[in-house]
C-alpha positions in Angstrom: 55.9 -109.8 12.1 59.6 -109.8 11.3 61.7 -112.6 12.7 65.3 -113.5 13.2 65.4 -117.1 12.2 62.9 -119.9 12.0 62.5 -122.4 14.8 62.5 -125.9 13.3 61.7 -127.6 16.6 59.6 -125.9 19.3 58.7 -127.8 22.4 56.9 -124.9 23.8 53.2 -125.7 24.1 50.2 -123.4 24.6 48.7 -124.5 27.9 46.1 -121.8 28.1 43.2 -123.3 26.3 43.7 -121.5 23.0 46.5 -122.0 20.6 49.3 -119.4 20.2 49.8 -117.6 17.0 52.7 -118.7 14.8 54.6 -115.4 15.5 54.2 -115.7 19.2 55.3 -119.3 19.2 58.4 -118.3 17.3 59.3 -115.6 19.8 58.7 -117.9 22.8 60.7 -120.6 21.1 63.6 -118.2 20.6 63.5 -116.9 24.2 62.8 -120.3 25.9 64.7 -122.9 24.0 68.3 -123.8 24.6 70.5 -123.8 27.6 69.9 -120.2 28.6 66.2 -119.3 28.6 65.6 -115.6 29.0 63.0 -112.8 29.2 62.9 -110.4 26.2 62.4 -106.7 26.6 59.3 -105.1 25.1 60.2 -102.0 23.2 57.6 -99.4 22.3 57.8 -96.3 20.1 54.9 -93.9 19.4 54.3 -91.3 16.8 52.9 -87.9 17.7 49.4 -88.9 16.6 49.4 -91.7 19.1 50.2 -94.7 16.8 52.5 -97.1 18.6 54.6 -100.0 17.4 56.1 -102.7 19.5 59.1 -105.1 19.3 60.6 -107.8 21.5 64.4 -107.6 21.9 66.4 -110.7 22.8 69.0 -109.8 25.5 71.3 -112.7 24.3 71.7 -111.9 20.6 70.2 -108.4 20.4 67.8 -109.5 17.7 64.3 -108.0 17.6 60.9 -109.2 16.6 58.4 -106.6 15.5 54.9 -107.5 16.8 51.4 -106.1 16.6 49.1 -105.2 19.5 47.4 -108.6 19.4 50.7 -110.4 19.6 51.8 -108.2 22.5 48.7 -109.1 24.5 49.2 -112.8 23.6 52.9 -112.6 24.8 51.9 -110.9 28.0 49.2 -113.5 28.7 51.5 -116.4 28.0 54.3 -114.9 30.2 51.8 -114.3 33.1 50.6 -117.9 32.9 53.8 -119.7 32.0 56.8 -117.4 32.3 57.7 -118.2 35.9 57.5 -122.0 35.3 59.5 -121.8 32.0 61.9 -119.1 33.3 61.4 -117.2 30.0 59.0 -114.9 28.2 58.7 -111.1 28.0 59.2 -108.3 30.6 56.3 -105.9 30.6 56.7 -103.7 33.7 
């Protein structure tokens, strides 16, 4: 996973019974910390043979985090469980 900048303090906690991966914690920290929490957009692009890649784009800074399929599922799960409460996460319509 590629990242924008490391989060030195991350108060976001995994409340789902299993810990979040470091990359997912970094994305959630980026989207949820600070005065303006936000929901990142999930971008997907696929090759003709069906291989797809995903990224999360921050609407505030325009930065992107490239993620794998497991991280996408983890972000979707965290957002479904905590996104409304925290007012942040990812959009996955």
